[in-house]
C-alpha positions in Angstrom: -5.3 -6.6 -3.9 -3.2 -5.3 -6.7 -4.4 -2.3 -8.6 -7.0 -3.0 -11.2 -7.1 -0.5 -14.2 -10.1 -0.2 -16.6 -9.8 2.1 -19.5 -13.1 3.3 -21.0 -13.4 5.0 -24.4 -16.4 6.1 -26.5 -17.5 9.2 -28.3 -19.4 12.2 -26.8 -22.9 11.4 -25.9 -22.4 7.8 -25.1 -22.2 8.1 -21.4 -18.5 7.5 -21.0 -18.2 9.8 -18.2 -21.2 8.3 -16.3 -19.8 4.9 -16.7 -16.5 5.9 -15.1 -18.4 7.6 -12.3 -20.4 4.5 -11.8 -17.5 2.1 -11.8 -15.6 4.4 -9.4 -18.6 4.6 -7.0 -18.8 0.8 -7.1 -15.2 0.5 -6.1 -15.4 3.1 -3.4 -18.5 1.4 -2.0 -16.8 -1.9 -2.0 -13.9 -0.3 0.3 -11.1 0.2 -2.4 -8.9 3.2 -3.0 -10.0 4.6 -6.3 -8.7 7.1 -8.6 -10.3 8.3 -11.9 -9.0 10.5 -14.9 -11.0 11.7 -18.0 -10.5 13.5 -21.2 -13.6 15.1 -22.8 -11.8 16.3 -25.9 -14.6 17.4 -28.6 -17.3 15.4 -26.5 -20.2 17.6 -27.6 -19.5 17.2 -31.3 -19.1 13.4 -31.2 -15.5 13.6 -30.4 -13.5 10.9 -28.5 -14.0 10.7 -24.7 -11.7 8.4 -22.6 -11.5 7.7 -18.9 -9.4 5.6 -16.7 -10.6 4.0 -13.3 -8.0 2.4 -11.2 -8.8 0.7 -7.8 -7.0 -1.5 -5.3 -5.8 -1.3 -1.7 -3.7 1.8 -2.5 -3.7 3.5 -5.9 -1.1 6.3 -6.4 -2.3 7.7 -9.7 -5.2 7.8 -12.0 -3.1 7.9 -15.1 -2.5 4.8 -17.2 0.5 4.3 -19.5 0.2 2.1 -22.7 -0.1 -1.5 -22.0 -1.4 -1.1 -18.5 -5.1 -1.5 -18.7 -6.5 -5.0 -17.5 -9.7 -4.2 -19.3 -10.5 -1.9 -22.2 -14.3 -1.1 -22.2 -15.1 0.5 -25.5 -18.5 1.9 -26.6 -17.6 2.3 -30.2 -15.3 -0.1 -32.3 -13.1 2.5 -33.8 -12.6 4.0 -30.4 -11.5 0.5 -29.2 -9.0 0.3 -32.1 -7.8 3.8 -31.5 -6.9 3.3 -27.8 -5.8 -0.4 -28.2 -2.3 0.5 -27.1 -3.6 1.0 -23.6 -4.6 -2.6 -23.1 -2.3 -5.4 -21.7 -1.7 -7.8 -24.3 -3.1 -10.6 -21.9 -5.9 -8.2 -20.9 -9.7 -8.2 -21.8 -11.6 -6.0 -24.3 -15.3 -5.6 -24.2 -16.5 -3.6 -27.2 -19.9 -2.5 -28.4 -20.5 -3.9 -31.9 -22.2 -0.8 -33.5 -20.2 1.9 -35.1 -20.7 5.6 -35.0 -19.4 7.4 -38.0 -16.9 10.1 -37.3 -17.7 13.4 -39.1 -14.8 12.7 -41.5 -16.4 9.5 -42.6 -19.9 10.9 -42.6 -18.6 13.6 -44.8 -16.8 11.3 -47.2 -13.5 12.6 -46.4 -12.4 9.3 -44.9 -13.4 5.7 -44.7 -14.5 3.8 -41.7 -11.6 1.0 -41.2 -12.6 -2.6 -42.3 -12.0 -5.6 -40.1 -11.7 -3.7 -36.9 -12.4 -6.6 -34.6 -9.8 -8.9 -36.4 -7.2 -6.0 -35.7 -8.2 -5.8 -32.3 -7.9 -9.6 -31.7 -4.5 -9.5 -33.3 -3.3 -7.3 -30.5 -5.5 -8.6 -27.6 -7.1 -12.0 -28.3 -9.5 -11.9 -25.3 -12.3 -9.7 -27.1 -15.9 -9.8 -26.4 -18.1 -8.1 -28.8 -21.6 -7.2 -27.6 -24.5 -5.5 -29.5 -25.0 -3.0 -26.7 -27.5 -1.0 -28.6 -29.8 -3.9 -29.2 -29.8 -4.7 -25.5 -30.3 -1.1 -24.4 -33.2 -0.8 -26.6 -34.6 -3.9 -25.0 -34.2 -2.5 -21.6 -36.3 0.4 -22.8 -33.8 3.2 -23.7 -31.1 3.4 -26.4 -29.2 5.7 -24.2 -28.1 2.9 -21.9 -25.3 1.2 -24.0 -22.8 2.3 -21.4 -24.7 0.5 -18.8 -25.1 -2.7 -20.9 -21.3 -2.8 -21.2 -20.9 -2.1 -17.5 -23.1 -5.2 -16.9 -20.8 -7.2 -19.1 -17.8 -5.8 -17.5 -19.3 -6.7 -13.9 -18.6 -10.5 -14.3 -15.0 -9.8 -14.4 -14.7 -7.6 -11.4 -14.9 -8.4 -7.6 -18.2 -6.5 -6.9 -21.5 -7.8 -5.9 -24.7 -6.8 -7.9 -26.0 -5.2 -4.7 -23.0 -2.7 -4.8 -23.7 -2.0 -8.5 -27.4 -1.4 -7.9 -26.6 1.0 -5.0 -24.1 3.0 -7.2 -26.8 3.3 -9.9 -29.4 4.4 -7.4 -26.8 7.1 -6.2 -25.7 8.4 -9.9 -28.6 7.8 -12.1 -31.7 9.9 -12.2 -34.7 8.2 -10.5 -36.8 8.3 -13.8 -34.0 6.4 -15.6 -33.1 3.9 -12.9 -35.3 1.0 -13.7 -34.2 1.0 -17.4 -30.7 1.2 -16.4 -30.9 -1.6 -14.0 -32.5 -3.7 -16.7 -29.8 -2.7 -19.2 -27.1 -3.7 -16.6 -28.7 -7.0 -16.0 -28.9 -7.7 -19.9 -25.3 -6.9 -20.3 -24.4 -9.1 -17.4 -26.2 -12.1 -19.0 -24.1 -11.7 -22.2 -20.9 -12.5 -20.3 -22.0 -14.7 -17.4 -20.7 -18.0 -19.0 -17.6 -16.4 -20.6 
């Protein structure tokens, strides 16, 4: 198998790191060589958080160069636009539809860009926009947007639902496990026919 590269982006508090840990665990449980890198930035203050997960028969580096990600998984639209250059033009983008206003926008010092999804589609046509917050709330916790999007992503990766569940059992605290499994399944339903 060639190396598959997934670039995950969001803002602090959205579970970007947990998502990369879950994806890495799934790939390891499936028997692949896995490399992961992450940048926290100003995560505690709502700043950008990015992570790259690469898996295959043999992976030499966790780092991605622009245009190398097979999938860009974005938990926030502006973060998708900001990191768009990492996606292959023929790649796939899965993005949460709900914006989180950066401090500069909330303070009035800047404006949130308009037509973000049009701009993204212009560079990478294969874009799936999912209301992750709505589905996470339906699963019982607004904090599971990351797992909703992992569920959406799962339809495009070579891993069984059993491996995903095992990874969640290994990484998600027991008291949140049921809601996270439900969130994953709701996300999966969103892309099963795509």
